[in-house]
N, C-alpha and C positions, 0 to 999 in steps of 0.2 A: 504494500498500499505507499500511495505515495503522496505527497502535498506541494502543491507551489505556492509559495509567496511570492508577490509581484511588487516592488519599490518603484515608484517614478521620480525622476529630478531629486533624487537621494545621493547622497558621498559615498562613494565605496571605499574612500580613505577611511571614512570614520569608521567601518565596521571593520576592514583589515587593521587599523589601528587599535580599536577593541578589543580584537580576537588577540592579537601579539600581546598586549599590554595586560590584560585583564585573565587572560587563559587560567592563569594559577590559581585565582583566590575568586574570581566575580562568582562564578559558577559553583563554587563550594558552599555545602550545605551542612548545617552541625548536626551529625549522624549520631552523635554521643546516646541521644533518648530517641533513636530510631525504633528500638525494640518494643517501646511504649506504647505504639501505634496499630493498631492492626493494618493487614494490608488492603488497599481498596475501599479504607475507611476514608469518610468527608472530615474536614475540619475546617472551623471557621476562624480564620488566620488575620491579622491585622495589616493594612496595607500602610506604610510610615512614610512619610518626605521630612527630613530632618525631624523639628519637634511636632511636626501635624500629622494627627491624623485623618488619613484619608477617607477610609471606609472598612468595612469588613468583607471580606469573600471568602467563597466557598474553596477549598482545593482538596486535591484527591490523592490522597497518600498511596504511593506504590513505587515499588522497587526501591525506597529508601529515599524518596523524593516527591515532590509536591509538584502536582499539576493544576493548571486554574480553568476557572471556565472563561474563554476567551471572550466571549460576548459579555459576560457582566463584569470583568475587569478593564474593559475600556469605558464601560459607563463609568466606572469610579474614576479614572484616569478623565475623563470628559472628553474623549476621542470618539468625534462622529462617523463609526462604523456600524453597517448594519447588513444584517442579512437579507441578498436577493438571489432569491432561490438557491442553487449551489453553490455560493460564494458570498464572501465577506467583502465589504468595499466598503471606501472612504477614505479620511485622513486624520494626521496624528501632528500635534505639534506645531505644525504650518499648513497651510495649503497646499504647497509646495510638494510635501510628503504624498504621495498616492502610495495609500495601501489596497490589495487586493488580493483576496485569499480564494485560492480555487480549491474546493474541495471535492473529496474521492469521487470518480465516474464518472469524470468530462473529460478528462488527460491524462496521460502516462508520460509526455514530455516535456522539458524545458528549455528554454530560452535565455541568455547570459547578453544583454547591451550595457556595455558601462559607459555608452554617452548621456543616453535620454533616459535609462533604467536600469535596472538593477534585477535581476530574479534569481531567489536562492531555492532549492531543495530542502524538504525537508522529511525524514523518515517519521515510522511509529512510534520512535523513542521518543521525538518530541511534539506531537503532536497525535491526538486518537480520538473517536466518536466515544460515546457510551451515552444512551438514550435520548440521543438527539443532541447531546450537548458536544461541545468541542474544546476538548481538554489540551493546553499549551503546556510544555515545563519551562522552567528557568532560562535554560539556554535560546528557546524561540524567543520568550518578551525579551533577551540581553538583544539579539540579533534584528529583532523584527523594529524593536522601540528605541534602543542603547538606554534602556530602565536601570541597569548595572545593579540589579538585584540582588542583596546579602540576604540570607534565608537565617533565623535564629527559629529553630524546631522545639527547641524548648519552651520559650514561651510564645511560641505561634505568632511571632511577628516577621513582615519583609520589609526591607528599608528601603527604599529607592536612592540610589544616587545618579540620577540621570545626567547622559551627556549632550542634552537637548533641554532647552526650555519648556517646560510642558504648559499644557493652558491653566493648571490648576497654581503653579509657582506664578505665572501670571496675576492670578487673581489675588493670590496670597499678596502680592507685594503692592497691589493698588490698595488693599484693604488695610496691610499695616504702615506702609509708607516709609519701612525702615532701612531700603535699601536692599532687602532681601530679592535677590536676583530682578531687582529693577532695573525695568528698562530705560535707555537713555532713549527716550522718541520725544518727538512734538505731537505724535498721534492722539487727537482726543477720544475717549472711549465713550464718557456719561453725554446724558440728555444735554442740551443748554438750555440754561435760565435766560431766557431773552430781556436783555437790561436797556430800554429806548432812550430818547433824549426826557429830559425832565425840565417842567416850568421854571423852579428854582429847587437845586440839588445843593447839598450840604457845600457847605465852605471848604477849599484847603489852602493852608497858608506854609508858604519856607518862610522864614525872616531870619536875618542875617544883622546882628548890630555891633560896631565895630568902634572902639575910641582908640587912640592913638598920642603918645604925650613923647616929646622929645624935649632936646634941650632948647630950642626957637619956635619951636611951636605946636598946638596941640588941635586935633581933628576927629571929627566924629563922622560914619556914613552909615547907612543904611540900605538894605537891597531885600526885596521882597517878591517873590513869585508864587502867584496864586492859580487856581483852578477851580472850577464849577462849573455846572449846567446853569444858564439863561436863557428862558424862552426859547425851548427846545434845541438851543444851542451849547457847544461848549466853550466857555470862555475861558482864556489864559491870559495871563497878565505877567509882565516885570515893571518894574518901579524901581530908582535907588536914586539917592542924595546923596549929597556930600556937604559938610558944615550947612552955610545956612543958604547953598543951595539947595532946595527940599524936591527938586526932578530935575537931575542932570539925565538920565539913561531911562525910556520909557517904552513899553511894547505890548498891545493891547492887540488879543484877536477872539473873533467870533467864530466858530466852526461847526459845521456837521456833517457827517460821513456817514456812508452806507457803501457796504461789502455789497449789497445786492445792484448798486449800481441802479437806484430808483426815484435821484430827486430830480425834482423839477420838470417832472412829466415826462414830454418826448423827448426832452435834452438829456433822460438817463443819469445825469452826472451822479458821480461816485463820491466828491469831496464838494464843499461850497466854504471858501475863507473870506470873513470879511475882516477889516482894519489892517492889522501891520501885516503884510504878506511879501512872499518873493515871490518877483516879475517872472514869468514863463519862459524859459528858455529857449530859443528859437533855434532853428539848425542853423550852426557859421557862429553863432553867436556865442559867449561867455553867459554863466549865470549873474544878474546884477543883484544889488544889495536891496533889502527890503524897504520899501514904503507903503504908505497909508492908500489904503485902495479894495480890490474884491478879485478873487480866485475864484476859477470854477473848471472842473474836471471831470472826466470820465475812466480815468485811468486804473488799472485795478489795484486794491487796495490790498495789504498783504502778500504781494507777491512783487516779484523782478519784473520792472517794467524797461529797463533800462540796458541797452544795448551796446552802445561806444564809451559813454561817461555817465557819472552818477554823481549826485552829492547826496550828504551825511550832514544833517543839523539839527538842533534840538538846543530845549533850554538847558542854563548852566546857573549856577549863584558864580557872583563875581571872585574874582580872583583863584578862580582854578584855572589848572593847566588841561589841556588836552591833546592826548598823543593818537595818530591814528597808522594803523598796521595795516599791511595787506599782505595774505600769508606769512604770517610772522615777520615781515618787514618792517620797521618804519619808514615811512613815506611822507610825513606831514607834521606838524604838532602848529599847536596854538596856545599862547604864553599868559598868563594871567590875562584872562577875558572878563570884561568890565561891562559888556551888553549884554549880560543874562541871556547870550546866546552864543553858540559855537556856531562854525559853518566851514565845513570840508567841499567845496564847489569845483565840478567837472572834473571829477576822482577818473583818469582813465580803466576802464576793464580789460582783461585778457579774458581770451575763451575756457571758456568750462567754470569753474569753481572760484569765486572772488571772496575770500573770507575776509571781511574788512572788520577789526578788531580794534575798536575806541577805547583808550584807557585814561581814565581820571586821576585827578590827585589834587586833591585837597590842599589850601594855606596853612593848614594845619595836620599835615600826614595825614589826611584822608584819602581813599582810594578804592576804585572798584573799576568793572569794565564790562563790556557788552561787546556781542558780535554779531554784525549783522552779515546775511549770505547773500549774495550776487549772482545767479548761475545764468550763462551768456552761452545760449545756445539756438540752434534755429527756430526751437517753439516759438521762441519772443517774435519772429515773423509771422506766425501763422493764426494771427487774429483778425479774422475776416469781418472787421467791425470797421467803422468809423472812430478814431482814437481821438480825443482832442483835448488840449490845455490853454486857459483863456485867463486874459488879466489885465486888469485896467489898475494903476499905482500912480501916485504922485513921487516922484523921484526925490531921494534924499531927506524925508518927512516923513515922519512918526504920527500914528493920530492923535496924541498929543501934542504934537508941534516940535518934538524934539528932533537934532541931525540923526540922519543915520548914514551910516559908513563915510567916507573919505568925500569932502564939496568940489564939487565940479561945476562946468559953464552950464550942466542942464540940471542941477538942482532946483527943483520948486517946478519942473516941469513934467506932464504927465505924458506916461508912456503906455502904450496899448498892446499887448503882446497878443499873438496867437500861435498854437502848431496845432498840426490838423495830420494824421495818418492812418493809412490803411495797408492792410496786409494784402497783396495780391494770391501769394501761395505761400508754404513753406519755405521759398526759397527767396520771396523779396517783398518788401515792403518799401512803399511812398512814402515822403511826409513832404507837409508845405508850411511857411510860416511867414508871420508878417510883423513887424514891429514900428510903431510911429509915435515918433515923442514932440509934442506939443505944447505950446505954449513957452516958449523959450525963444531966444535970439537967433537959434539956430535949428529949426524944426527939421526933422529926418525923418524918411521913411524908407522901410527897407523891407524887400521879398526875398523870401528863401525858399529853397528845396532839397530835398534830402533823399537819400536810398540806401536804405540795410540790404544785403544779400547773401546768401549762401553760395558759392563758388563750388564746394564740394563739401561733402562731411569735415573735412581737416581745414578749412579756409571759410572765413567771414569776412566783410568789407563792408566798410561804411562811407559814404561821400557827401556832403553837407555842402551848400556853398550860398550867400546870401548877397545881394546888390543892393546899395543905396542910390537914392538921388541926388545925395552929395558927391555922388564917384567911389563911394567906399565899396569893397570890395573883399569877402571875405569867402576862405576854402578851408574846409578840416576834412582829411581822407584820411582811411586807417585800413589796412590789412590785419589779420589775426589769426594765428594759428594756434595748434598743439602738436607737437612732435615727440615722441617718446615719453612722456609725461610732460615735458616744458613747455611754458606759453611763448610764445613771440607773438610781439605787434609793431608793425612799422606804419608811421603816422607822416604826415605832410601836411602844414597849418601856412594858409597866406593870409595876411590881415593887411590891410588898408584903409585907414580911416578915414579919407576923405580925398578929394583928388588932387590935392597939395600935399599929401601927406607921404612920409616915406613907406615905401612896401619893406613887412617884414616876414623872410620864407626860414621857415622853422623845420627842420626835420630831426625824426626822432626814432630810434629803435629802442626796444625791451624786450629783456630775455630775462624769466625769471621760474623759477622750480624749485625741487627737493632735491636733496644730496643726501646720502649717507644711508645707512641701514633705518630703517622703518621711517625714512623721509625727513631725519631731526634736523638736516640744517637746509634753510632756506636761503634762497639769493637772490639777487636782482640785478643785473647786468643794463646798464643805459649809456646809451651812445646818442648825443646832440649835436646839431649844430645851428647856426643862427644866423641869418645874412641882412643886415638893413643898408641899405645904400654900398657904401665902401669897407662898413666895419663888420666884421665876423667874429662868432663866437663859437670854437669848440668844447664839447668836454666828455669824456668818459670817463664813466663812475661805475662802482660795484658796493653792494650792501650785502649784508649777509647778518644771519641772523639764526641763533640756535637757543634750547630750552636742554639745559641739564638738570635733570632731578628738578630743585624748585627754582632755579636760578636763569634768569634769561640774558643773553649776551647779543648786541647789536654791534655792527662796527659797517662805517661806510667811507669809501675814499675816491674822489674825483680827482682827474686829471685835466686842467682848462688851459685853453687858449685863446687869447683876445687879440685882434689885429683893428685896428684904425687905421687913419689916414695920417695920423701923426707919431704912434708908437704901437709897439708890439709887446704882449707880455705873458707869462707861462707859470701856472704856478699850480701848487697841490694843496686840496684842503680834505678834512675826511674828520671826523667824528666817532667815539667809542663809548659805549653806556652798557654798563652790568649791573641788574638788581635780583637781588636774590634775601632768603631769610633764613635766619639762624633762630630757632626756638619762637620765643616772642618775639624778636628784633627784626626788623625788613631796612633795610640798606638799599640805596642807589647812587651808582657811581657812574657819573661822564665826563668828557672831554673833547675840546675840539681841538684842532690842531690844523696846521699850515705852512706853505715857506715863501709867505708872501716875502718878508722880512728875513727870510732865514727860517730854515724848518725849526718850529718849536711850536712848544702847548701854548694856544691862545686863550684858552678858560678851562676851569675845572669845577665842578659841582661834586659836591658828599654829603649825603643824606641819609641820617639814621632815624627808624621809628622804634622805639620800644614798650612794647605796653605791660604795664608794670603789674596789672592785675584787673581786673574784670571794667572798671570803673577810672582808672587813672592811666594814662601814656605821657611819652614825652617824646619828644625829636631835636634835632638837631640837624641844624644846614648851615653848609658852609661851599661858598660861591669864590673862584676869584677868576677877575680879568688880570688878564696878562698886559695890555697893551697899555692902559692906564694905569698898570699898578693897583688895583682895586680889591680889598677884602670884604668880606661882608661876611657877619656872623648871626647867625639865627637861633634860639633855643628857646624851646615853648613846652609848657605843661598842658594838658588837657585834661578834661575832667567828664567822661559822659553817662549820663544816666538814661535812663529808660525814655525819658521824657525831655532831655534838654543837653546843650551841649556846650562846655566852657572853655575856652583857650586863652592863655598868659601866653603871649610872645614879647623877647627881646633881640631887637635888633643893634647890630653894630657896625660901621663900617669907617672908613677913613674921612669920607664928606661929610657925610650926616650924623657923624659921632652916634649917640646911640637913641635907642627909641623905642618904648615899651607900648604892647598893645593889648588889648584885652576882647576878645570876641564872646557873642553869645548867639548860637545858633539853636533853633528850635523848628519844627513841624508839625502844626496843629491841623486835625481832621473831625468830624462831625459826624457820629453813630445817631442816625434820626430814630432807630428804631427803639432806644432807651433813653434819645434826648440828652447824650453826654458828648463831651469834647472831649477827644484822643490827642495827648501829647508825644512825640518822639523823635528820638537825634534823627531820623532818618528821614528823606525826603516823602514827602505826602504828594508832590506836586507834580515831580519830575516822572514818577511812578504811577498804576494805578493800585488800588487802596481797596482792600475788600474785607468787611466785617460779619463775621460768621458767626451766629447765635444759634445754641445748642440748648434745647428742651426737650421735655417730655411732653408726646401730644395726648395728652388726656381722655379728646375725646376724638381722636382718629382723625380732623377734618384736615390735615396739614399742613395748620397755619397757627402760629402763636397767640396764646389766648391769655388775656391778662390771669395770671394767680396760677396756670402752669409751671412745674418746676424748671427752673433753670440748671443748668450741668456746669458743673465745675472740671476743671484740670482735662478737658478731652483735647486732645493734639489733633489737629488739622495740617494739611498741607494744600500749598498749588504746585501739582505735578508738572506740569510746565515751567510754571513760574519760578520753580524754587522756592518760596516761601513757606515758614513755619508759624505755627500760631498755637495758642493754648487757652482756652475759654478762661475768662478770670471768675470773679464773685458773681458775676450778673451774667455768667454764660455766654460771655463775648469774647471771640479769638480773632485778633487782626495780623492780616496777611499783606505784608507791606512788600515794595520793590515792584510790581507786576509790570511788566512791558504793554506798551498802549498797543490797543487792538489785535491782542495773540491770545487766543483762547487757551483756557488752561481748566483740568481739571480739579474739582474741590474735594477731596477726600480725608481720612480721617485714620488714624493710628487704632485700630480695636481694642490694643492692649491698654487704651488709658481708659477704657470704661471697667468704673469701680464695682457696678452693678453686673451680674452675668445675666442677669433676666432684662437687661434693654438693651434692645437693639435698632440700630437707624431704619427707617423705613425704607431709604436708598441708599447705596454703596457711594453713592457719589454724583457729584453735577458737573455741569460745567460753565463758565462765565465767562464774557469777553471784558476784561480791564481797559480801561480809558485812562488816559496823562488827567490829573489834577483832579478823579472821580474817587469818592468814597460811595462804595456801595455796601447795601445789607443784604447777605441773603439766610432764611431761618432754614434748619437742619435739624429735623424732627428725629425724634427717637421717641419708640414707644415701647410696653413690657409686651416678652414674647411670650410663649406657651407650651408646655411640654404635651404632648401627644402618646399615647400606649394603647396597644390592645394584641390580638393573636389572630395569626395566619391559620386557617383551617382549611381543611377540604372535605366534601361529603364524596364517599366511594359508592361502585356501583350496587353495593348491599344495602346501600341507606345510612352504613355506620359513619362516622366522623373521625378525622386523624387530624392530629397539628403537622404542619409544615414544619421542619428544620431549614433553617440558611435560606428561606423564600426572602425574595428581593420585595419591599414593599415601596411605593410610590405614593408621594402625597404633593397634588400639583395645584398652582394658586389657578384659580377660575381666570382672575382677572390678571395678572401679570406675567402667568406660565411658567413662574419658578420653581422647581421641582427640588422637594427633598425625599431623600431615599435611607431606608434602614434595612437591616438585614434580621430575621428573627432567628431565635436560638433554640436550642432542643425543644422547648416545651412550645416555639412557634410564637411566643412572645417578641414583639416589636416596639422600640421607641423612638420617638422624635425628639429633640431639643432645639429649642431656640425659633420656634416657629412665630412669624410672624400672624397679628389678625388678618383675617381675611375667608371668603369662600374656596373651599379645596375639594378636589374629588381622588379618592384613594381605590389604588387598584394594586395587582399584581405588575410585575416586570414580563416582556415576553419570556426571559430565558427562563422565567420562573415556571410560567405556564408551560412550558416544553418540558422541563425538569420534570413535574409532576405531574403532566397531562392531563392540563388542566384546560377547560369549553373557557372562552374571554370573559371575564365579568365585568358586568355593568359596574363604572365606578362607583364607590359610595361618597355622598356627597355630607361634606361636615361644614360649619359655622363656626366660627373661631372668633369670640369677641374679643374686645378691649379690655384686659385687665383680669383674663379667664387666664388664670396660672395653671390649670391642670385639667387636661382631658384625658379619661383613662377609662379603658375596656373598650376601645370599639373593636369590632367584631369584622374579619376579611375572610369572609366562606365563598369557595367556588367548588364548583361540580368537577368531580373528575371524568374525563371521557372514558365510554367503556371501548373493548377491544375487541373486534372482530378480523373473520381470516377471509383472504379472496383468491381465489385462486386461477392461475394464468398458463394456459396451453402454449408453449414454448416450443419451438423447432430449431434452436440453436442460441448461442451466445459468441459474442464478438470483443475482444477487447477495444476495438475501433466502432465510432457509429459508423463511418464510412463503408468497413467491412459487413454491418449488419446490413446496410442498406442494398448494397452492391448484392449479397443473398438474396434478400427480399424480393429485388427486380428479379433474379433467374426465377423465382418460384412462382409469381405472377406472371410469368413468361407461359409457362404451362400450364397454369391455373390462374384464367384470367379473374374469375369470379370469387376466387378466395381473398378476403380481406386482410390485411397484416398491417402490424404496429411494429414500431421500436420501442421497447421499454427499456429502461435501465435500471440497475441497481437491485435485478431481483435477485444475482449475484453476483459478487464482492468484484467490482471496477469491472464487470461485463455490460455488455448493451445485447438485447434479448430480443429475437422474432418469434411474435407472436400471432396467432388467428383467433384467439377467443379468451374471455373473461367471465367467471362464474362465481358463485356466493355457495355453490353446494360443489363439495369436492366430487361426488357421484357424478354431477353432470360435466364435470370438465373430464374423466376419465372416460365417459361416455363418447363424447367430442374427438377424443383423441381415437378410439376404435373407430370410429365414422368417418374419418376423414381418408379418403382411399387416396394416400400419396406415399412415395415409397423415401420417404422424411422419418429424421428421428422426433418422436413429438414424448412431450415431458410435462408433466403439471406438476407446475410450480406457485408454492404457497408464500402470500405476503400477507402482513399483519398490517391492519387501519385500525385508528381511534375514530369514535364520532361522539 
């Protein structure tokens, strides 16, 4: 007898490695107590995964080892594998792992495919049939599913140490959120709680107050970042003042976004911003500074829309530094930001993955980072819809009247910008644009056009051009490819600002990638050549970065040559940076060098931050500028409480002598569920904040009602947001630092629930945070119930028997959730942790087959809220009766094709004889039969009456009804 099990899209290497490495012990079973069990006895064995008990399974003890009911075990493991005729089909762990088990009697051959599928052959030592149940060995389970089971016969336990992540492991990780087999994935799995825009939402504020004292002067400064919903829009603002000038910088905007792109009716906009906006960048132009106006777009939110260049911008408090890394290489930085906003405009993109990391450094040693992924491929071209961006803004002026950016002759003018694109195919996208600068002494109108294309799977290209009525001409072009894992980018830019202006030609080649084992070393090579009239500038540079343990090292060097009509110069410049942690201390070292006036160091930075304890830390910073021979020292002590940050900093340099500064920083948010103001030392404006209220839902209406118990010390986590919180005395947990418009699951740590009879209605829920918005969600818990009873069957003679090892299902009629239990020797079964609701109780299909039960009409039960125990439920099924049938056979063959050929030869001689092919009358045989009878004598008489020179044999087969 042979069985064939087929795996598709499954790694042969995994099985080979497992066999070589584990054959000495994986299949070993504890046989010291083997003699205590009788041969062919049924045992109830606990299936365990780490410290978790997954369930009980029936095992057959034979030849000093255990054999498991395959269908029952796959049900416990939550593998969707079901019987289809004489096969078991489905998948396990992942839909890529297709499972097909061919049962006896259909095929006696086997095929082996190493590319798309893998077939294995098992003997009767590993799988056999008993009373319609398919029993499999430990070795079968290991080779089929990589379960690596370890058997303890003495305690009747089987511990799984799987080589793949099982569905049960994924569920446990979601429930506990402790990192146990936790997936690092952005996939949201729970239903979404939609949170729309509000007329007036709670206010969030980040407040920084600075006071500085020196020998010659004293100064005070403040800055405020704020966010909330106002009038069904999201309002964000930044205000700052210095000494007597109460408003030095300001920025205010009101925005509305929709992932469905259903704003403004037929315009199907996805984003509307009014106030201080960034003008639309048109093909051939650079991104301009912000100004007051309006911006409208239908670009896809939460996805990359950029093909050639991109812009990263966001809110930040004053005096922070921001560094931009692409694929591990430092490519730009902004130091001592004062405007409340950082902007990195027109960042060149390469083919494939662009991992852009923003690293933020606060003036008192604060630091954090965030990563933005931009994937550039031909899929961006295939958008067969009209995409647009449109803006109208006043140049250089904020909504509240402050100047923005650098002043120029167009300040105060009106800029009208538009960009429109359409994907003709997956290889070609066209775009058009226009800019009009009005209300200035030199009004300008520009028209632009662009094309993005795929020449081949390995070569992408872009061309943008713009012409103006003042003689201005702009051309941007690029070719990008990826060869042998390395990115290549070649670009040409031509710029002529007016008819009388000099033309600038810029050629640039960029090559970046990874080197070393596991790609630990990132590099970027760049060649640049610029020409304007007779002046030229050429630069060849290399940047390299790597991580070694917890340390990050970056180095860059450039070789430069400048030629003008009057002089020629060559020089080298570069910088090196290292940051690392040692225990509670963080160190940052950097240096710039050049050979402009002889090779030497231009500047040095040394910074150290030491976390003394949970609340106190200190920092030291030293900078030296060698051309001015200026040394600057900074020492600070910080106090960080859950609600407040205080910093005391002292400065000293040779020109300004000494300076002492005091900084206070805090963030305020409002939780409207309990009408409370929350304070934090982390920003509640530049990230989303979610308040989770845990309560016992006494009346089971899924809503919090006054007086219902609030639950303390329940730990919640935002899976994709990476934030954790624990409920306080009024049952509220605060989850901070959540990215804007990035949906995240909110789940809980089941171990933090003190009462075992309290469980949540839902295992999790998802929500989409927004910057500056404090959102409150209710997480209801409810008392659960215990259910027990007896599994029994009525025999043909009317007597009743207890069913040992029966699998009982309890299925919620509304939700479809299923609880399972296995009955003990006297038929007793027990369910724990059952949520209130209407259920139907029945036997599993494997139990029906094992005990030859007629399908039972499910028993309905109603579990009410607060019902602690539901006892003595009776599940009673009728056993099927057995009878014999008699087939008249004229021959049996190992293959169906041979049986059909034989039947055809008989029909040629006896056309009136009706013949049928029946399998399983004899083991692994196909029989050619001419009749079926319920009485043996009638079958024998039929054999005698057929006038054929053929073998005629009456075969008996048992049936159930």
